N, C-alpha and C positions, 0 to 999 in steps of 0.2 A: 557574724560573716558575711562576707563580699558580696554584695549584692550587683544587679546587671549593669548598671552604669559603669559604677566600678571596673566589673571583670573586661568591660567593653572599652576602656580606657586602658588597660591592661594591655590587652591583645594588640590594640594600633599603636601602641607603642614599642609592643614586642619584634610588629610586622615592619614599624618604619628601621627599628636597629636593623633585621637581614635583609633589607631590600637596599639598605645604603652602600652606595660605591663609591673607593675613595681615586685619585687623582692617579691616569697610567702616567708611564713613562713618555717622553715625549709630547706631552702635553701642550696645547697651548693658552697663551696669559698675556693678560694686559697689567700693568703693573705702573701704576704712577708714583712721582715722589721717588725717582728711582738712581737720582745721582749722588743722592747722599744717604747715610741714617740707613733704617730698617727698610728702606723699598729697595736701596742698594747690596745691602747682604739677604735678602731675601732673593734677589734676583740672581744672584752669583749662585746661593743655596741651591734652588731649584736649576741651574744652570748645569751643577753640579754632581746632583745627588740624582736627577731625572732626565739629562738632556732635554731640559721643558725648551718650548720655541715662544720666546715671549715677543713682546712690544713696550717698549720702556718709553717715559715718560718725563721730562721735568724741563725745567727755563733753563739750567745752566747745561751751554755746550758739551764745553770741556769736560766735566765731571760726569754728562752722560755717554759719552762716548767711551770715557774711560771704563765706565759700566761695562759698555756693550765689547768692549774687548776684551775685558774680563771673561766676560759671558761666551764667548766664542772659543775664549782659551780653553774653559774646562768642558767642552764640548755641547753646550747648549747651541740653537741660534737668537738672533736679536734684532730687532730693526727700532730704531733710535728717532722720535718724535720730540723736535725739540721746541716748546710752546709753555702758554699760562694754560694750565688745567681748567682755568676758570672761565677761558675764552667757549661760547656758549657752543660752540662747535667741537671744538676739544673731545670731551668724551666719546661722540661718535664717531671721529674721525679715527681715534684710536682702536675703536671695536673694529670699525671697517678695513681699516689695517690688515688685524689678526686675523678678519678671514679671510679676505682677500691674496693675503700671502701664506696662512698655514692650512685655509679651507674648513678653520673652527675657531670655535673659541671657549674652552672648559672652565678658566680662572678669572677672575674679576677680581683684581686688589684697589682696594681703593686707599691710599698708604698719603698720597699729598695731603700735607696741613700746612697754614699758616697762624704764627701769633700776631693780635696788634698791642700791647701791655699799655695801661693804663688805669687811673683812675678813672671813674664816669664823667669827671667834669672833663678831662684831657682827650678823651675817646671823642671824635667825629660819627656822625651820621655815615659818612663815607665810608669810615675803618669798618663800622658793621654790616654794611655791603660785602665788603671784599674778604673780611673774613668767611660770611656766612656762605658769598658764591663758591671759594676753595674748600672749605671745609665742610658744608651741606650739602647743596645744589650740585658743583662738581659731582660727587658719588652718587648723587641722585639721578642726575643725566647717564652717567655710565650706565647704571644699572638697566636703566629702561633702554638705552643702544645695547646692551648685551642679553637681557632678559627673553627676547623672542628666539634667539639660537638655543638659550638654556629650556625653554617650554617647548621648543619642538622636541626634542630629545628627552626632556624629563632628566633633566642629568644639568649640574652645573655647581661650582663653588664662588661666592659672594665673600671675599674679607674686608670689613671695614673697621680702618681703623681710628680709633674714638680717642680716648684719654680715659684717667682717672679723674679729671675735672670735668668730664661731662657725671660726673658719680657727685660731685659737690663743689658749688660755685665755690670763687675764691675772690676777694676783693683785688681789686688791680686787674683781675683776668675774667671778668665778666664778660666781655664779648667773647673770649675763646671757650667759657666755659658753657655760654648759651650755644656755641654752635656743635659744643660735643655731646649737651645734651640732646639737641635736634640729632646727631648722626646716634648715636646711643636707643633713640625712641624710632630711627626707621629702621635701624639692625632687626631689633627685636621683634617689631611689627612683623616684616619681611620673613624674618626666618620662621613667625608661626604661621604666613600666610604658604611659604614654599616648600614647606616640609614634606608637604605631600606630593608634589611635583617634581620630589628626586631633587631638589636643588638646597643645598646648604650654603647658610649662613654665621659668617665664623666673625665676633664680633672681638674686638682689640682691644684694651685698655690698658695702656702702656702707664706705668707712674714714670719716676726716673729713669731713661736712656743717655746714656754716654756718646751723644750725636754733635753735630753741630745745630740743633735745633735752634738754641738757646742764643748762642752768636748771630745766625742768621734774621732771627727775628728779633734785635736788641732787647732782649729780655734780663732782666738784672743778671751780672755776672757773681751775685752772693749765692744767689742759689742753682747755679749753672753745674751737674753734675759731671761734665766732662773737666772743666777747670778744679773743681773740688778732689777729683777722682787723679787729678795728679800729682797732686801733695803728697811728701811721702809722711806725713805725720800720723794719728790715729783716726784723723775724722776723712784723710783720702784715703785710708785703708777702708773704711767704713760705708764709703762710699762705692766703691771699687766691689768689696765682697758682701755686703751685706743690703745695700738700700739702693742699687741701681742698676740695670743690665748694660751691656754693650748690645751693640747695633743686632752683633753676631745672633745672641743668647737670645735675643728680640724674635730673631730670623726663626731660626730652631723650634722656640716654642710655638712660633704661629704654621711652620710648618708641620710640625705634631698634628698642629690642631687640624689642619686641614686635611692629612691623611689620613686622619681617623675616622672622615666621611660621615659626620654628622651635623647640627647648627650647635652651635655653642658659644659662652662667652667666657675669654680668656682674660685674667687679671695681672700682667707680667711687675714684678717687683713688689718687695715685703711692705714698703710703706704704704704700697695702692691697693693690698689686702686689706690690710690693717684699715685705711681708711674706707674700701667697700663694706667692709665688715661692720666697721663703726656706723656708718649708713644705716644699715641694715638692722642695728638694734638699739641704735641710741641719738637718733639725728641731730637732738639739741645737742650731745656733745660733740659729735663732728663740727656742727655750725658755732660752739664754741669757738673750737681751737681755729677754723678757719679765721676769724675775725679777728683775731689776738696777731694772725702774721704782720709783722712791721711793714711799713710802707715801703721802707727802700729794697725789702726784698723784692717787691712787685713793682714797680714803678720808679726809675729813675726823673723822669720831669717833674716839673716846680708845679706845683697844686694849683691849677687854674678856676678862673669864675665865670659859671655860664653866662652869658649873655641873655639877659629876659628880655623876647620879641614886644614890643612896643604895641601898646590895643592901638586898634584903627579907630 
C-alpha cells in the first residue's frame, strides 16, 4: 500500500503538471550564440513558428546581423547585440535590452559555448578561466539577470545548452568537460529549486551537431561531424543519418522541450544517448572507452612538458 509520504509526492507532481504553462506566441527571449549552429537555427525557428521577439548575441557581427535579417523576414523581431558573452556586464545588458524593448522576458537561452582543445600539459590556466567564463559563469550571470522578472510573475523558461561531454570526461577535452559538468550541475539544481515557482529549466546535452563548432574552436577535423557528414561514403551516410543532428533538428528538439511546459533534460543524438545510458548503468565501461580515444582525435598540438616551479 502507498504510504502518506508517497501519496503527497504523487499529488505535488500531478499539481505541478497541471499548472505548467508553455510559452505563448509573441514571447520575448534572449538567445546567446545566435550567429551560427543551434542558436541561429533556434532563433529562426522561434521567429517562424511563434513570431518571437528576440535579443540575440554573438561575437561575429556579419553572421549575427544575417540571423537578425532572417528572423524579421520570418515574422519575428530581433535586436542584435554584438559582443563577448563572457564580458561581465553582457548577460545583464542582454536581459535589460529585452525588457526595455519588449516590456518583459519570458525565455532565456544560454547557448554560447567555447572549447579549447589540448592535453592537460598543453592547456594554460588562462584557458581554463576563458572556458569557464563562457560556458559556466556567463549562463549563471544571465540567469541572475533574468530571475527577478521570472520570480515576479511566477513564470519563465531557462534553457541551458550543456553537452554530452558533461556526462563523461574526455582526454584532450578536460577543460571543456569540466565546464559542461558544472553547467549540468547548475541546471539540475536550478530545476529542482525553481519548479515550484513556475520556472522551467530545460537542460540540453547535444552530442555531434553538424555546425561550425569544431572549426571555430580548432578541434581535430578527424572528429568533425560536419566534415565527415559531407563525405559520400558509408561513414558520411552514417554521420548524416544516424550519429549526428543538424542544427535544425537540434533546434526542433529544444523547441518541443520548451513548449512541453516542464523542466527536463534532453539528450541529442544516438551516441550521446548511449553514452548517457552507459554512464548510468556501468561507469567503468564508459571510462574505459573514453580513455581509449586516440590522442590525434582530440589534440593537434605537440605534447609539451609542464614547467616545474622552482622552490624558494
